[in-house]
N, C-alpha and C positions, 0 to 999 in steps of 0.2 A: 206886369199886371196879371193877376190870376184870373181864371175863368169867373170866379165869384165876383171879383172887382169889376171885370168887364161887363158882366150882366147888370150889376147894380148901376154902373156908370151909364150904360145904354138906357136903362129904365128911367133914371133920374134926369139925365142931360140930353138925351136924343129924343125919346118919345114923351118925356116929361109926364110920367104916370105915377100914381101912388102904387104901393104894393098891391092894394086891393084891386085897382083897375087893371094892373099888369096881370095879376092872377086870373081875373075874369077872362081876359083876352086869351090866356093860355089854357083855360078850362081847369084851373086848380084853385086851391085855397090860398089865402093870403099867407098863412103860416108856412106853407111850402116855399113861397118866394122868400120869406124872411130866412128860412133855414138855408136855402142854397145861395143866398147872397152873403152869408156869414163866412169869414175866413175859414177855410177847411171844410166847408159844407159840401156835401156830395151833389153833383149835378148829374142826374141820370141820363141815359140815352134817350128815353122818351121825352124828357124835359128839353134836351138839345134839339130834338126833332120838332117839338112843339114851338120852340123859339124861332127856329128857321122858317117854319111854315107860317106862323102867325105874323112875323115881321119881315119876311123875305130876307132873312139873314144868311150870310155866307157861313157854312158850317166850319170851315177852316178858321175863320175869324173867331167864331164862338169858342172853339176848342183851344186855339193857339195864339190868337191875337195877330195873325198875319193875313195879308191880302185885304181886300175891301170888306168893310162891315156889311153893307147892304148891296144886294144885287140891284142893278138898274132894271126897271121893268121894261120888257119889250114893247115897242110901240105897236099898237093895233092898226090895222088898215083903216079903221073908222076914224082914228085921231088925225089922219093925214088928209081927210076930205075937206 
């Protein structure tokens, strides 16, 4: 699976967002999402960083499709009270 396919699959099947919703979450336009989801579309470094930050994604998974997709969130001390 290419990086383009991985991102599209994540958007559609994991977070179940439209391109417009996904773009808004990343702070970009819908046309940008459409472009980098296409086969051979360029996924820039800033886009990869935005994906990882917005969705708590593992950068190695985004780039290469290995390791876990999403980092588990650390438990806060307040959740154990």
